[in-house]
Backbone as CSV, one residue per row, in Angstrom:
resi,resn,N_x,N_y,N_z,CA_x,CA_y,CA_z,C_x,C_y,C_z
1,UNK,-233.518,58.185,-48.231,-234.917,58.544,-48.106,-235.156,59.141,-46.714
2,UNK,-235.829,60.276,-46.676,-236.099,60.949,-45.414,-237.145,60.168,-44.620
3,UNK,-236.932,60.111,-43.325,-237.861,59.415,-42.449,-239.093,60.281,-42.242
4,UNK,-240.248,59.659,-42.257,-241.503,60.367,-42.041,-241.588,60.833,-40.592
5,UNK,-241.941,62.099,-40.386,-242.090,62.618,-39.028,-243.544,62.497,-38.600
6,UNK,-243.723,62.154,-37.335,-245.082,62.058,-36.801,-245.698,63.450,-36.725
7,UNK,-247.000,63.480,-36.588,-247.673,64.777,-36.492,-247.209,65.544,-35.264
8,UNK,-247.010,64.859,-34.146,-246.566,65.570,-32.940,-245.153,66.129,-33.121
9,UNK,-244.297,65.434,-33.868,-242.961,65.965,-34.149,-243.052,67.222,-35.008
10,UNK,-243.931,67.224,-35.998,-244.088,68.390,-36.874,-244.669,69.580,-36.128
11,UNK,-245.497,69.324,-35.110,-246.129,70.415,-34.368,-245.208,71.052,-33.337
12,UNK,-244.067,70.430,-33.037,-243.154,70.961,-32.024,-242.323,72.136,-32.530
13,UNK,-242.326,72.367,-33.835,-241.561,73.480,-34.391,-242.243,74.807,-34.084
14,UNK,-241.463,75.860,-34.117,-242.014,77.209,-33.964,-242.735,77.575,-35.255
15,UNK,-244.016,77.430,-35.225,-244.835,77.691,-36.402,-246.002,78.596,-36.029
16,UNK,-246.480,79.316,-37.005,-247.675,80.131,-36.799,-248.850,79.207,-36.468
17,UNK,-249.779,79.677,-35.637,-250.950,78.849,-35.317,-251.705,78.374,-36.565
18,UNK,-251.792,79.215,-37.580,-252.507,78.808,-38.797,-251.795,77.652,-39.500
19,UNK,-250.466,77.637,-39.431,-249.691,76.544,-40.039,-249.923,75.260,-39.245
20,UNK,-249.936,75.378,-37.923,-250.200,74.200,-37.093,-251.610,73.673,-37.345
21,UNK,-252.553,74.589,-37.510,-253.922,74.167,-37.808,-253.967,73.418,-39.128
22,UNK,-253.218,73.895,-40.124,-253.159,73.212,-41.422,-252.557,71.814,-41.284
23,UNK,-251.530,71.678,-40.452,-250.901,70.372,-40.219,-251.913,69.405,-39.616
24,UNK,-252.648,69.880,-38.603,-253.646,69.028,-37.950,-254.766,68.682,-38.930
25,UNK,-255.208,69.663,-39.708,-256.270,69.408,-40.682,-255.841,68.381,-41.725
26,UNK,-254.609,68.514,-42.229,-254.098,67.565,-43.223,-253.995,66.160,-42.636
27,UNK,-253.499,66.067,-41.404,-253.382,64.769,-40.739,-254.766,64.143,-40.557
28,UNK,-255.699,64.949,-40.083,-257.055,64.472,-39.858,-257.698,63.989,-41.155
29,UNK,-257.516,64.739,-42.217,-258.060,64.362,-43.527,-257.429,63.050,-44.002
30,UNK,-256.127,62.913,-43.799,-255.441,61.678,-44.176,-255.965,60.475,-43.412
31,UNK,-256.181,60.657,-42.103,-256.710,59.564,-41.291,-258.121,59.204,-41.735
32,UNK,-258.914,60.222,-42.040,-260.279,59.980,-42.505,-260.274,59.235,-43.840
33,UNK,-259.386,59.643,-44.746,-259.285,58.959,-46.043,-258.888,57.491,-45.868
34,UNK,-257.906,57.242,-44.993,-257.486,55.856,-44.735,-258.641,55.041,-44.164
35,UNK,-259.385,55.658,-43.231,-260.513,54.968,-42.621,-261.552,54.581,-43.665
36,UNK,-261.944,55.539,-44.504,-262.986,55.249,-45.490,-262.504,54.287,-46.574
37,UNK,-261.217,54.305,-46.895,-260.678,53.306,-47.824,-260.814,51.900,-47.236
38,UNK,-260.440,51.764,-45.959,-260.539,50.458,-45.298,-262.005,50.053,-45.135
39,UNK,-262.862,51.016,-44.851,-264.290,50.732,-44.705,-264.876,50.224,-46.029
40,UNK,-264.504,50.872,-47.123,-264.958,50.452,-48.452,-264.440,49.042,-48.759
41,UNK,-263.183,48.790,-48.399,-262.597,47.455,-48.586,-263.408,46.419,-47.800
42,UNK,-263.802,46.782,-46.590,-264.599,45.882,-45.762,-265.970,45.625,-46.391
43,UNK,-266.625,46.682,-46.835,-267.926,46.519,-47.489,-267.835,45.601,-48.706
44,UNK,-266.813,45.847,-49.533,-266.631,45.025,-50.732,-266.375,43.563,-50.371
45,UNK,-265.546,43.347,-49.358,-265.222,41.976,-48.947,-266.460,41.259,-48.419
46,UNK,-267.261,41.960,-47.652,-268.495,41.350,-47.136,-269.441,41.039,-48.287
47,UNK,-269.525,41.967,-49.235,-270.394,41.754,-50.398,-269.993,40.539,-51.222
48,UNK,-268.692,40.257,-51.253,-268.189,39.085,-51.995,-268.126,37.841,-51.114
49,UNK,-268.463,38.016,-49.825,-268.379,36.932,-48.849,-266.948,36.388,-48.765
50,UNK,-265.983,37.307,-48.838,-264.558,36.963,-48.792,-264.055,37.141,-47.358
51,UNK,-263.977,36.051,-46.640,-263.611,36.093,-45.223,-262.182,36.615,-45.029
52,UNK,-261.265,36.153,-45.858,-259.868,36.589,-45.730,-259.741,38.097,-45.925
53,UNK,-260.365,38.610,-46.964,-260.311,40.052,-47.242,-261.020,40.844,-46.145
54,UNK,-262.065,40.274,-45.566,-262.767,40.920,-44.453,-261.829,41.079,-43.264
55,UNK,-261.056,40.049,-42.978,-260.096,40.120,-41.868,-259.026,41.185,-42.138
56,UNK,-258.567,41.268,-43.365,-257.563,42.276,-43.728,-258.122,43.680,-43.518
57,UNK,-259.357,43.899,-43.968,-259.985,45.212,-43.823,-260.214,45.546,-42.352
58,UNK,-260.650,44.576,-41.568,-260.856,44.815,-40.137,-259.536,45.149,-39.442
59,UNK,-258.465,44.459,-39.817,-257.148,44.760,-39.254,-256.723,46.175,-39.616
60,UNK,-256.995,46.591,-40.854,-256.646,47.950,-41.283,-257.426,48.975,-40.469
61,UNK,-258.708,48.732,-40.262,-259.523,49.656,-39.456,-259.004,49.731,-38.022
62,UNK,-258.645,48.582,-37.478,-258.120,48.554,-36.108,-256.813,49.342,-36.021
63,UNK,-255.917,49.147,-36.984,-254.644,49.858,-36.986,-254.838,51.371,-37.094
64,UNK,-255.752,51.786,-37.950,-256.030,53.215,-38.108,-256.541,53.789,-36.792
65,UNK,-257.466,53.074,-36.163,-258.014,53.543,-34.884,-256.961,53.634,-33.802
66,UNK,-256.154,52.598,-33.674,-255.119,52.586,-32.636,-254.133,53.731,-32.852
67,UNK,-253.646,53.887,-34.075,-252.670,54.944,-34.356,-253.265,56.323,-34.140
68,UNK,-254.507,56.514,-34.568,-255.144,57.827,-34.413,-255.364,58.161,-32.948
69,UNK,-255.926,57.225,-32.198,-256.203,57.497,-30.794,-254.927,57.629,-29.969
70,UNK,-253.890,56.912,-30.340,-252.599,57.077,-29.660,-251.996,58.445,-29.956
71,UNK,-252.238,58.962,-31.149,-251.647,60.242,-31.549,-252.327,61.442,-30.900
72,UNK,-253.595,61.334,-30.574,-254.342,62.497,-30.079,-253.715,63.127,-28.835
73,UNK,-253.360,62.375,-27.788,-252.721,63.014,-26.636,-251.372,63.654,-26.991
74,UNK,-250.638,63.030,-27.904,-249.347,63.591,-28.321,-249.540,64.891,-29.098
75,UNK,-250.582,64.959,-29.904,-250.888,66.191,-30.633,-251.222,67.297,-29.641
76,UNK,-252.080,66.983,-28.684,-252.456,67.980,-27.676,-251.230,68.460,-26.904
77,UNK,-250.370,67.549,-26.499,-249.166,67.919,-25.750,-248.264,68.820,-26.588
78,UNK,-248.079,68.483,-27.856,-247.227,69.298,-28.725,-247.805,70.702,-28.884
79,UNK,-249.112,70.810,-28.977,-249.736,72.128,-29.110,-249.668,72.918,-27.809
80,UNK,-249.865,72.247,-26.688,-249.844,72.913,-25.381,-248.430,73.340,-25.007
81,UNK,-247.441,72.505,-25.310,-246.057,72.790,-24.918,-245.401,73.885,-25.737
82,UNK,-246.003,74.267,-26.853,-245.448,75.330,-27.689,-246.118,76.642,-27.320
83,UNK,-245.345,77.606,-26.810,-245.954,78.898,-26.463,-246.603,79.540,-27.690
84,UNK,-247.706,80.267,-27.481,-248.411,80.855,-28.611,-247.531,81.772,-29.467
85,UNK,-246.582,82.462,-28.825,-245.730,83.355,-29.593,-244.477,82.665,-30.137
86,UNK,-244.330,81.368,-29.849,-243.187,80.624,-30.328,-241.899,80.955,-29.585
87,UNK,-241.994,81.709,-28.498,-240.812,82.130,-27.734,-240.613,81.152,-26.573
88,UNK,-239.543,80.392,-26.626,-239.265,79.403,-25.588,-238.440,79.960,-24.447
89,UNK,-238.021,81.197,-24.523,-237.159,81.776,-23.483,-237.923,82.222,-22.277
């Protein structure tokens, strides 16, 4: 099974700017989907007064936030370090 590459690893390749924009957009959409899934889980758990499930949902939200905010500087660095023309020479 192939190992999943981080967004910053995928952005380090010589790619057209539009392709890099698509990568960032897809990543952002994925993070947003994960966030709203966890948020819905939290709402449902609170509605059922399920303390255990509430803790699980809060942990999921925290993990999503930590991973996303940790990734942002790496995304910026990968975009900045790649010359616009893809020429590293």
